[in-house]
N, C-alpha and C positions, 0 to 999 in steps of 0.2 A: 123637615124635608119629607116630601111625599114619597110613598112607596108605589112603584109602578109594577104591575103584574102583567106578564105576558107568557108566551109558550116556553120560553127558556128559563123562567124563574124557578129556582129551587125552593123547596119548602122546608121549614123548620117548625115543628109542632110543639105544643105544650099540652100534656095529658094530665087529667085529674078528675076527681069526682067529689064535690062539684068543681066547675071550672070558671064560673062567672066572676069569681074573685081574682082571677089571674091577672097580674100586672105586667108579666114578662113581655107579652106581645107589644104593648104600648111603649115599653122601655127599650126593647132591643131592635125593633124595626127602624127607628131613626138612626141607630148605630150602623146597621147594615147599609142603609141608604147613604149615610155620610161617607162610608168606606167604598162606595161604588160596588158593593156586593149584590148580585142579583139573587137575593134570598129574601123570602117573606115568612114571617112567623105568624102562625094561626093557632087559636085555642081549639083543643079537641076534647070533647066530653066523653070520657071512657069510664063507665061503671066498673067496679072491681070484678064483678062476675064475668065481665067481657074482656078483661085485660089480655089474656092469652090470645084470644081471637083477634082483637085489635092489633096486637103486637105482630101477628103473622101478616096482617094487611099492611102495616107500616113497613115491615121488612121487604114486602113485595113491591114497594114503590121506589124505584131507583132515583127519582128526583127529590126524594125526601132525605135531607142530609143529616137529620137527627131530630131529637125532641127533648124538651125539658120535662121533668117529672115532678109533680106536686102531690099533695095528699090525695088518696091514701096509698099510693103505689110505690113509694120509694124503697121499701124493703122487698116487696114481692117482685120487683123488677130485677133483683139480683140474679135470680135463677133463670131469667129470660135472656139476659145478655150473653153474648158469645165470649166475652172476656171482660175483666174489670181492671181499672186503674188501681194501683196500690192504695190510694187514699180511700176510694170507694170500698175496697175489700176490707180495710181496717175498720172503717166506720160501720159497715154493714148496711149501707143505704146508697141509693143512686139518685141523683137529681138531674143528670144530663146523660143522654145516650147519643153518641156520634157514630154515623156510618163511616167506617174506615175505608181506606183506599181499596181494600180487597172486598168491600161490600159487607163485611161483618159489622155487628153492632156492639160497641164497647161502652161500658158504663163508667161514668165519672162522678165526682162529688165536689160541688162548689158551695154548698150551704154554709158550712162553717167558715170558710175563707171569706165569703160574702158578708156574713154577720160581723166578723171581726173588722173587716175593712169599713163597714158602715159605722161601727162604734168609733173607730179611729178618725174617720172623716168628720164625725160630730164632736170630736175632742173629748170623748168619754173615757175615763181611766179604766184600765184593765189590770195592769201589773200590780201584784201584791194584794189584790182585792179578793174578798169572798163573793161567791156567786150562789144564788138559789135558783136552780133550774126546775121549773115545773113542767113535767112531761119526760118521757123516756123513749119516745119513738125515734124515727129516722132523723128528723131535724135536730132533736135534742142530742143525739149521739154525735152528729157532725159538729155541732156548735161546741159541745163539751170538749172534744179533742182540739178544736181550733183555739178555744179559750185557754186550754192547758198550754198549748204551744206559744200563746201570746203572753204567758206569765201570770195567769190567774193563780191565786194562792190556795183556794179551796173551792170545791163544787159540792153543794148539798143538793141531792136529787129527790124531788117529791113527785110521786106518781100515784094515781088511784089504785094501781096494783103494786103493792110494796115489793113483791118479788122482782118485778121488772126494774124498779129503781135500784134494788140491791145488785141485780145482774149487771146493770150498766156501770154502777160504781166499781164493781169487781173488775169488769173489763177495762175500764180506764186505768185503775191502779196496776193491773197486771201488764197491760201494754206499755204504760209509761214507766214502769219500774219504780214507782214511788206511791206513797199513800196520799192521794190528792182528793179523792171523792168518797162520799158516803151517802147512804139513803137517809132521808129525814122527812120532816113535815113541811107543809107549805106555809111556814111561819117566818116571814122575813126578819132579819136581824139588822141592827144599825149599820149603815154604810154599805150594804150589799148591792151588788148588781143582781137584779131579779129579772129572770127571763121566763116569759110564757112561751114555752115551746110546744104547746098543745094546739089543737084546732078550735078550742073554745074561744068564741068571739067572732067567728065567721058569720054566725046568725044572731039576730037580735034576741032570740029566745034562749040562747045559750047561757048557762050559769057561769058566774065568774070563776076562774081557776083558783083564786085565793081571795081571802077577805081583805078588801082594800083598806079597812080600818087599821090593819096592821102595818101599812106603809107609812113612812115618815120621811121628813127632809133628810137629805144626805144619801138616800138610796137612789138608784136608777131603775126605773121600770121599763123593760124592753120587750117588744113583741116580735114574733116572727110573722104574724098576720099583717098583710099589707092592704087588705080590703075588708072592712073600712080602714082608712088611713089612721084614724084615731078610734080605737076600739073603746067599748064601754069600760074596760079595765084601765086603759090609759086615761080616759076622762076622769075616772074616780081617783087615780093616782095623782093626776095634776091638781085636782081639788084639794088634795092633802099636801100640796107643795112639793111633790116629788118630781124629780127630773124624769121626763118620758122620752122614749125612743121608738119611733114607728117602724113596723116591719118593712115599710117602703125603703128604708135605708139599707136593709139587708138585700132587697131586690136590686137596688142601685149598685150595691157593692159587688154583686155577682154577675150582673148582665154583661158588664164590660169584659170580664174574664171569659164568660161563655162565648161571647161574640168573637173574641180573639181565637178561642179554641176551634170554633166552627170555621171562621174565615181562613185560619192557617191551612186548612185542607181544601175548603170548598169556595173560598172567596175569590 
């Protein structure tokens, strides 16, 4: 369904650096159109050094109803929001900002819920399974909490900075009140759900976040990167007979929830 733009159209942005990989506009605009919501989503390239300046400009635009947030702004955005939804506060990262009825900007978090919904839609098992999470940034935190709530049995966190992995494991264990997570190496074990929650794979020149020779049948290799749809890591995993799961499914899992949230106030 075509998106019609006119003087009454409200805007919904997606900010990131880079932004060319963003799939949200293409996924969410048809949902807005199908619901008869006069809202259009556009990508906004905002370098990290200019985030506060851009934020002030977005705040000053009353016909901008909110914006999605992608790498690398998800954690820096916390201090720029006027208020935080409890899930965003617990995760420590924001991936949606909605303009509330009073004009304030409130931060929300749908990364984890979208990732789990994508796995379930694809019929991939979660409950009772071990997970190797590569990365400890904003997306990793959100996904780890969501997987814990979905019944994952163990989360091993591997990160280039070991201290960051240990801090995330401690946060998960403390907040959940049980020993679920630990820091470890990027060495997949039999039957694991392996998640690349880093930005490695966005560019062709990026190194792989783990050695694909360690992947084997019975594992699932999942990405948070949606562009390219099949990353170099997923191609390598598939060549080893491993079940693969594109980051596009995470996007699909969360855009419906985000559209619901925006349309509930501005649709």
